[in-house]
C-alpha positions as CSV (number, residue, x, y, z in Angstrom):
1,M,-16.8,-12.2,-8.0
2,F,-14.5,-10.8,-10.7
3,L,-16.7,-8.4,-12.3
4,R,-16.9,-6.8,-8.4
5,G,-13.1,-6.8,-8.9
6,I,-12.6,-4.9,-11.8
7,I,-14.9,-2.1,-11.4
8,L,-13.6,-1.5,-8.0
9,S,-10.0,-1.7,-9.8
10,G,-12.1,0.9,-12.3
11,L,-12.8,3.5,-8.8
12,I,-9.2,3.1,-7.6
13,I,-7.6,4.1,-11.3
14,F,-10.2,6.9,-12.2
15,G,-9.1,7.6,-7.8
16,I,-5.3,8.2,-9.0
17,Y,-6.4,10.3,-11.8
18,L,-7.8,12.8,-9.7
19,I,-5.1,13.0,-7.8
20,Y,-3.2,13.3,-10.8
21,D,-5.1,15.8,-12.2
22,G,-5.2,17.8,-8.4
23,G,-1.4,17.6,-8.8
24,L,-1.1,15.9,-5.7
25,L,0.8,12.9,-7.5
26,G,3.5,15.3,-8.7
27,L,3.9,16.5,-5.2
28,L,3.9,13.1,-3.5
29,V,6.6,12.8,-6.5
30,R,8.4,15.5,-5.5
31,G,8.3,15.7,-1.9
32,D,9.9,12.0,-1.2
33,S,13.3,12.2,-1.4
34,S,13.9,8.3,0.4
35,Y,11.4,6.6,-2.8
36,I,10.1,4.4,-0.1
37,S,6.5,6.0,-1.5
38,Y,7.2,4.0,-4.8
39,V,8.5,0.8,-3.0
40,I,4.8,1.0,-1.4
41,I,3.2,1.3,-4.5
42,G,4.8,-0.7,-6.6
43,I,3.8,-3.6,-3.8
44,W,0.5,-2.6,-4.0
45,A,0.5,-2.3,-7.9
46,V,1.8,-5.8,-8.1
47,A,-0.3,-7.3,-5.1
48,S,-3.4,-5.6,-7.0
49,V,-2.7,-7.8,-10.3
50,R,-2.7,-11.0,-7.9
51,W,-6.1,-10.3,-6.1
52,L,-7.5,-9.8,-9.7
53,Y,-5.6,-12.8,-11.2
54,L,-7.0,-15.1,-7.9
55,L,-10.4,-13.9,-8.0
56,R,-10.3,-14.7,-11.8
57,W,-8.8,-17.9,-10.3
58,I,-12.3,-18.4,-8.0
59,E,-14.1,-17.5,-10.8
60,R,-13.3,-21.0,-12.9
61,K,-14.1,-23.0,-10.1
62,P,-10.6,-25.1,-9.6
63,P,-10.0,-28.1,-9.0
64,L,-9.1,-28.5,-5.5
65,S,-8.8,-31.6,-3.7
66,S,-11.3,-33.3,-2.4
67,D,-10.3,-33.0,1.6
68,M,-11.5,-30.0,2.6
69,Q,-9.0,-29.3,5.2
70,E,-5.8,-29.4,2.2
71,A,-8.4,-26.9,0.0
72,E,-8.8,-24.5,2.8
73,T,-4.9,-24.3,3.6
74,I,-4.5,-23.9,-0.3
75,L,-6.7,-20.9,-0.4
76,A,-4.9,-19.4,3.3
77,Q,-2.0,-19.7,1.9
78,K,-2.8,-17.6,-1.5
79,L,-4.9,-15.6,0.7
80,G,-1.9,-14.4,2.9
81,H,-0.1,-13.1,0.4
82,G,-2.5,-10.3,-0.2
83,Y,-1.9,-9.6,4.0
84,L,1.5,-10.1,3.6
85,A,1.9,-7.2,1.6
86,A,-0.3,-5.2,3.2
87,D,1.4,-5.6,6.7
88,V,4.5,-4.5,4.3
89,V,3.0,-1.5,3.0
90,L,1.8,-0.7,6.0
91,K,5.2,-0.6,8.0
92,L,7.3,0.5,5.2
93,G,5.7,4.1,5.5
94,L,5.6,3.7,9.1
95,M,9.5,3.3,8.7
96,G,9.7,5.9,6.2
97,T,7.8,8.1,8.9
98,I,10.9,7.4,11.4
99,I,13.5,8.0,8.4
100,G,11.8,11.7,8.1
101,F,11.9,12.9,11.1
102,I,15.9,11.4,11.0
103,L,15.9,13.4,8.2
104,M,14.2,16.7,9.9
105,L,16.6,16.4,13.3
106,R,19.4,16.1,11.4
107,P,20.0,19.5,10.4
108,I,19.8,20.9,14.2
109,S,22.8,18.9,14.2
110,E,24.4,21.6,12.3
111,I,23.2,24.6,13.7
112,N,27.0,26.7,14.2
113,G,25.2,29.8,15.8
114,F,21.2,30.8,16.7
115,D,21.2,33.8,13.6
116,A,18.8,34.2,11.5
117,T,20.3,32.9,8.7
118,N,21.3,29.3,10.4
119,L,18.1,29.0,11.7
120,Q,16.3,29.8,8.2
121,I,18.2,27.3,6.8
122,A,17.8,24.9,9.4
123,L,14.2,24.8,8.9
124,T,14.0,25.0,5.1
125,A,16.1,21.8,5.7
126,M,13.4,20.2,8.6
127,S,11.1,20.2,6.1
128,G,11.6,18.2,3.8
129,G,12.6,15.4,5.9
130,M,9.1,16.2,7.8
131,A,7.7,16.0,3.6
132,V,9.3,12.3,3.5
133,A,7.9,11.5,7.1
134,L,4.1,12.9,6.2
135,Y,3.8,11.7,2.8
136,T,5.3,8.2,3.3
137,T,2.8,7.4,6.1
138,L,0.4,9.3,3.9
139,S,1.3,6.2,0.8
140,G,1.4,3.3,3.3
141,L,-1.8,3.9,4.9
142,V,-3.8,4.8,1.9
143,C,-1.9,1.4,0.1
144,N,-2.7,-0.7,3.4
145,I,-6.8,0.3,3.1
146,L,-7.0,-0.4,0.0
147,L,-5.0,-4.0,0.0
148,R,-6.9,-4.4,2.5
149,L,-10.8,-4.0,1.3
150,Q,-9.7,-6.2,-2.0
151,F,-8.4,-8.8,0.0
152,Q,-10.8,-8.6,2.0
153,M,-13.5,-8.8,-1.4
154,L,-11.1,-11.7,-1.9
155,S,-11.3,-13.8,1.1
156,E,-15.2,-14.0,0.7
157,A,-15.0,-15.0,-2.7
158,M,-13.2,-18.2,-1.5
159,Q,-15.4,-18.7,1.5
160,S,-18.7,-18.5,-1.0
161,L,-16.1,-21.4,-3.8
162,L,-15.9,-23.6,0.0
163,L,-19.4,-23.0,1.1
164,S,-20.4,-24.1,-2.6
165,R,-18.0,-27.5,-2.7
166,R,-19.5,-29.1,0.5
167,K,-23.2,-28.9,-0.6
């Protein structure tokens, strides 16, 4: 299972490289003035390192309690951190959406008159808020999907470990 984890990590890193090479990663960096996407990506990176560590830990067949219920509890606790991280990145993405909409609507209240110059300035400022909303939503959704996939793989490895111990 650890080898599958390394292969999946390689595919994810290759996907990140393709996004970087296409200029989309730079667009994300420039477009998110709230820096919430950085936090989301950081949480994903830390959770991914923990995921690989746990895959390696399971591959070594750790000594667990002979009580199956206690062993299941220990494994569920370790697995729960990953699902918590997946939920947190999703919620941060949604929070970034709300912050982006607030930033987008703020220029409307600052309009003094309805001439073309004031409207053009307001629309330019509104686009920055919309960028924050969309980029944080995108990074939150993508990182959530990746973490769910990764920790589902870990869950299957843990179930296999428990089944092998029952025999």
